[in-house]
N, C-alpha and C positions, 0 to 999 in steps of 0.2 A: 493534479500531477504529482499530488502527496502518495507518493506510491513507493514503499520498499520492495514491493513486488519485482521492480527492475532488478534488485538484485538476486532474485531466485531464477528469474528467466535468463541472466547473463551467466547462469552457472555452466553454459557449455564452453564460455569464454574463459572463466575464472576457476571454476572449483572442479576438483577432480575427487573422485570416490565419495561414499556415502558413510554416515555414520552406522551404528548398529551395535547392538550389543546385549547379552543375555538372552533368555530363553523365555518363553510364554510362562506367566507366573502359574504355579502349580497349587499353591497355597493361599489363594487371594483371602485376605478377611473380609466378610461380610460386612458391607456399609451400615454404619449406623442409624436409626431410624430417624434421627435428627437430619443427617445427610440425605436422605431420600424424601422428606417431607416436602410436600409441595405446597407453593404459596397459595394455591386454589384447589378446592376439592376435585374440579374437573381436569386436572392435569395430572392428577396422582398417578395414573396410568403410564405417562412419560416419565416421572420421576422415578417410579418404580423399575425402570426396565434395567436389564443386565447387558452390558455390551460382550456380544460374541466374538472375542478375539480370535484371528486367524493369522498364520505367517503369511508374509507378504514382504517382497522387495529384500530378500535375504534374510536379515536378522530382525527384520521390524514385525511388527503386529498391525492388523488392520481391523476396523469393524463400522459398523454403520449404526447412526444414533437416528431414533424416530421422533420428529417434534412435529407441531400442528402447524398446517399452513397458515393458519389465522388464530392467534392465541384469544381471539375474542368468540372464537368457535371452536373449542378443543374437541369437539365430538364431530366434526368436519373432515376434510380430507387431509392426509399428513403427506409429509415431505421427508425426505432423506438429507443426513449430514454426515458425510463420510469424514472418516477419523483416524489417524495412524498413531502409532506409539513405537518410539525409540525404548526398550528399558534400560533403567538405570545400570550403570556398568558395576556398580558396587554397592552398598548399604543403600535401600532407598529411603528418602524422607518424604516423598509424596509425588504427585503428578505437577507437571508445569506445562499449563496450555499455553501455546504461543499463536501468535498472527504476524504477517510480514506486512500487513497493509493492504495499500490498493486505493480504494476498495477495488477487490477483484483479485487481489494476490490468493495464491493458493497456500494455505497453511500445509497441505500434503506434502508440496514440494519443498516449503520451508525446512519441515522435520527431516526429509530426506537427506538434505544437507545440512544438518544440525551441527556436525562436527565443523564447521566452517563459521557458525552463527553463535556459538555458546562455548565455554570454556569446558575444559574437561573436568574441572571442579564441580561444576554445574551438572555437567552430563553424567558424572559418576554418582550424584546425589538424587537425581529426579528421572523419572519418567518422561521424556518429552513427548509431549502429546499435540500435533497438529491436526488441524480439522480445516476443511475447507466451509468457509460460511455458506449459508443458503444463498442459492443462485450460482453459486462459484463452482467452476471445476468439476470434481467428481460427485459433489453433493447435487440435489436436484437443481439443473442448472437454467440461467435464462440464456435464451436462445432469440437474438432478434434479426440478426441478417444473415446471408449467405456469404460464403467466402470473397466471392466477386464485390459484393456490396460492400464489406467488410475493408477489402482493399482499399475502395473508392473513400471509404470513411478516413481512413488513415492518410491516404495520398492527397486530399484535397488541399488545395492551398489556403494554408491559416490565418493568412493576412491579404484576404480579398480586396483588390482594389481597382477593379473592373466591375461593372454590372454582371457580366457573365459570371466571373470568378465568384461573387457574392451569392448570385443564385445556386452555383454549385455547392457553396458553402452550406448555404440553409437547406438545401435539397438532401445533404448528407444526414444533417440532423434530423429532417424529417423523416427520413427512411428509418433511422436508427427508432425514432419513438414511436413510429407506425408499426413496427416490427416487434418491439417489446410488448406494446398494447394488445397485438393480436395475439400473441403466445397464448395457445388454448387453455393451459392449464392456471394461467393465473398468476404465475411464480413470479413476474416482474412488479406485481404490486404487492408482493409480500417479502421484499428484500431489504427493508429499512434498517438501519443501524439498531434501532431498540428491538427489533424482532429478532436480528442476530444474537444481541446480548441476551434477549429471554432463552436462545438455544443453548447459551454458553452454561446459564444456570442449569438447565437439563443434562449437559453435559458434565458439569461438577458432580450432579447426584449420580449419574451413571457411573462416574469413577470411583465413586464411594468416598468422596472428599466433604467434610463440613464445611472447609473453606477452600477457595478456588484460589490458587498461586497462578501467577498470569505474567507473561513478558508478552507486550504490545509494542509494535514498531509501526510509525508513522500513522496512516489511518488506524492501525491496530490500538493506537492511543485513544481515538475517539470511542472504538469500541470497548476498550477497558473503561474508560471513564464512564461511560453510559452503563456499563453493566455494575460500577461502583456505586452509581447514583441510585439505580434500580434496587441493589442487593447489598448496602453497606455492611451489613453484619455477616456477609459470606465473603467479603474480602481478605483474602490471606496476605501473600506477600505479592505486591505488584509492582512491575516496574514499566513505566511508559515511555518509550525512547523515540525522540524526533516528534515531540509533540505538537498536536493540534489544539488551538486554543478553542475553548467553549462558545458557541453563540457567534461565530462569525457569519457574515453574510457573505454570499458569492462574490461579491463586489470586492470586498475587502481581501478575502482568501485570494483571489487571483491577482488582485494589485500587489499583495506581499509575495505571492511567489513569481511575478514578474521580477521584482527586484531582486529576490534572493538566487533566481537563477543568472541574473545579470551580474550579481556578485561573484557568484561561483566560476562564471565564464571569465572574469577579470583575474580571478585568482590563478586560474589555468593558464591563461596567458601570461601573467606575472611570471608564474613559475618558469615558463617557456623562455620569457626574457631573461629571467636571471640565470638560467642555465648556459645562456651564451649561445650566439647565432640562431637565434629563434626563426624559423621558417616563416613565421607571420609578421615580423618586422621586430624593430630595436626598442620599442616602448608599448606598454600595455595598451594606450590609445591606437597606435598604429594597428597592434595585434587585432584587437577587436573590430577596428574597421575592415581589416581584410576578411576577417569571418563574415561579417555584414555583408560585404560586397559579395563573397561565394554566394551566400545564401539569396542574394539579391540575382546573382547570375542563374543560379538553379531555377529560380522562379520563372526568370525569362527563358530559358533553355533547360528543360530538365538533362540529366546526366544518363548515360548509358550505366547500366548496373547488372552486367551478365545480361541474361535474355529479359531484364525487365527495366524500367526506366525510374531513376531517383526524381521525385518531384519536391516540391517545396515543403508539402507535408511531411515526406517522408524524411528528407534532410533535417527538418525541425527535430522530430524523434531522434533521429541520429545523433544531432549534436547535443541534447539535453541527457541523453541516456548515462553517457559516461561522467556528466558531471554530478551525478549522484553519490560517485565513491573515487576520492583522490586518487586509490590505486588502480582504477581504471582509465586514468589519463593518458596514459600510452596508446591506448586503444583509440581515443580520440585524436591523437597526432598523427596517427597512421591512418586514420580514415580522412582527416581533411588533407593532409599531404596529396594522396590519391586523387580525391576530389578536384584539388587544384591541379591535378594534370589531366583532369577529364574522367576520371574512373570513378562513378559513385557506388561501386559496389560495395565499400566497407561502409560507408555511411549508412547503406540499405540494410546491412548485415544488422547493424546496431539498432535501426528502426523497427527491423523484424522482433529483436530482442523485447524491445519495448513492449511491442503489440502481442506478442506469443505466438508468432508466425512461423510457421516451417519455412525456411529458403527454398525447399524443393515444392514448396506448396501446400495449401491449405493451413490451417491456424491450429496450434498446440492445445490450446486453452480457450476460455472465455473472457479472459481479463479486461478487455476494451468494452464489451458489451455490458458486463457485470458492473463495471465501474461506472458508464453511464446509467445503468439502472438505479444502482445504490445512492448515488449522488442526486439524482433527479428527483428520488422519493424522499430523502432527507431533507433537500432544498429544492423546491419544485419551480421556483422563481427563474424567469429566463428573461435575457432583454431582447428586445426587437433589434432589427439591423439599425433602425433609427437612432435608438437608446444606446447602441454600441459605438455608434460613431461619435457621441458627444462626449464619450469615454474616452476615445483613442488619444486625444493629446495628452491627458494625464498619464495615461499608461507609457505612452512613447516618451515622455520627458523621464518618467520614472526609470525606464528600461528600454534603451533605444533599440536593443538587439530583440528582444522577447516580448515587449509590450503589446505590440500590435495583435499577436496571436493569443495571447493572455485574454486580451480585451475581448477578442471575437470568441472566445469560448464562454463568454458571458451569454451567448447566443444556444448555448449548448441545449437548455431543456425548455426552450421557448414554445416547442412545437406541439407537444402533448403534455398534460398536466396529469401527475399522479398523486393521488392523496393518500398518506401514510394511515394505517388504523390507528396508531398512537403516536401523538407528536414527540418530538424529542424533548426529554426534560431539561430544565437547568440544572446546571453541575455544581455540585458542592459534595456529595457523597461524605455528609456529615454522619460522624459516628464510625467511620471505616477504620482498619489498621492503617498504619503508614503508607502512603503511595510515591514511590519514587519517581520523578518525572527527570529525564535527562533532555537537555537540549544542547546544540551544538552551534557556534558562534556565527559560522558561515554555511549554515545547512542551506541548501538551494530551495528546498520544496518544503519545509517547514521551517520558517525563520525561528530564531532563537526567542524573540520575542514572545512567540507562541508557546514555549516551553514556561516562560516567565509567567503568563497568564494562566496556565492549567494549573501550576504549581500552586498560585495564589488563590485560584477560585476552589482548588479542592480543601477541603475542613483538615485532611491530614496530608497535603500536599510536601515533599520533601523535593527541592530543586538540587541537580547536580549539573555543573556545566563544565563543556568540551571546548577548549579552544582549539579551532581547526576547521578542514574542510570536509565535504562531503555531507551526505545524508544519515543521521542517527549517530550514536556517540559510542555504544558499546561494541567490542570486539572490533575498534577501527583503528587500533595500535596505540591507544591510550591506556597505559597501566593503571594510571589512577583511578580512571572511570571503570575499568575491568575487574580491579579490586573490590571498587566499591559495591558494584552490583554483586559480585560474587559472595561478598562477606554477609549480603543483605538476603539473598536468595538462600544461602545453603546454612549461614549461623543465625540468621535473623537480626543481624547487626544494623541498625539504622543509620544512613549516612548523614553527617552533620547537615542541617539544611542551608543551602549556599554554597557547598561544596565547589571549587573552581578548580579544574584539572587541565 
């Protein structure tokens, strides 16, 4: 669930308008020979390609990057990576590649709303370059389930407590795995983070940059740290926000996220109580218990949600989605109040936003399928139902509301084993330029301790801490963080390691 992509898909709720400025460059400088030199001779064709920019989405520009499906066989089949650029508003100092997380989040959508995600100072100085990683969105996509099966995957009870519910849960995972494995072009076996990071270096060359400037959020920090390990000499100004610690096991990751969402829920309820006359109760404990009872009631009897039915699975996604961003808490309040009155439509809308589903039917993107495929290729370990049940007491003790659901997610990759063509490397990025790592103290999806661990692991890591709620730290209302990031990206001023905001 470490996905900033939720911020993108919730744009219909909270964002208005698009960024954009400038016109296609008429006098682009030819890239240097060093910028386009391939690390291996067999890749030179890819590193020498030029992007054919065309106007799209108003003032934006779009292009397609060609990369090998399998970097160990560069003469084999190729795939496409879709790229979008919002040209710098004023004097350009370079290109800033961005990734919103996921895995499965669309960098295209992230760039379309970059005026909400990046300061005017940064947008004035950089071409903002978004890309859909391989397997995602407008790039060559993974496609594992039809819409009906994907609805079932999202709706299934995340905390099965009967044999029938357990079978339904396991079966949806099996269907996802088999669907991905059956995709005839083999893309699902080639969407690892390492391969996506290698695509980023081809993109850097196509942009004509000797070094890559990059902003990655959530899973985008894993993508960025992997790139830095593979190409430390190509690291320009890197910001990794909402960091994922290197080397996490799926068990440690899920347990930490369960705790993180529990903290976020208690923060939300605490804010409600502090405001007075909280609809959930007079104390944090009472309010959290009220939410837990509502989830249990929905599990026992799904709620009507327009012409659909809000199940326990939909309700879970509807609950966690606004916990990612403090400013979205009012949406959660409205949704919970409606659900307590028997109307599940608003929680369903939040669930649809998380899953990339069109409320009128069908899916707007493949974020759920790509999320599964990337995660299970990077770490194919999966727990059997028997092994999950052994973990339940520890998860439920650590996170009474979310623990069981996060424990059952350990089963996610158990059905089908994919093997990445190249294993994930150990991360230290020795010899790279400074890499700024941002952690938020009450981040529900990427706990603050992960940022500490990533900054410590990186040879040149610089930790910036935000004391606050919600996922990620930049452009979340903290001027100290925003100023530090802007000064680094635009002026190259490295923040003090350990800066607390």
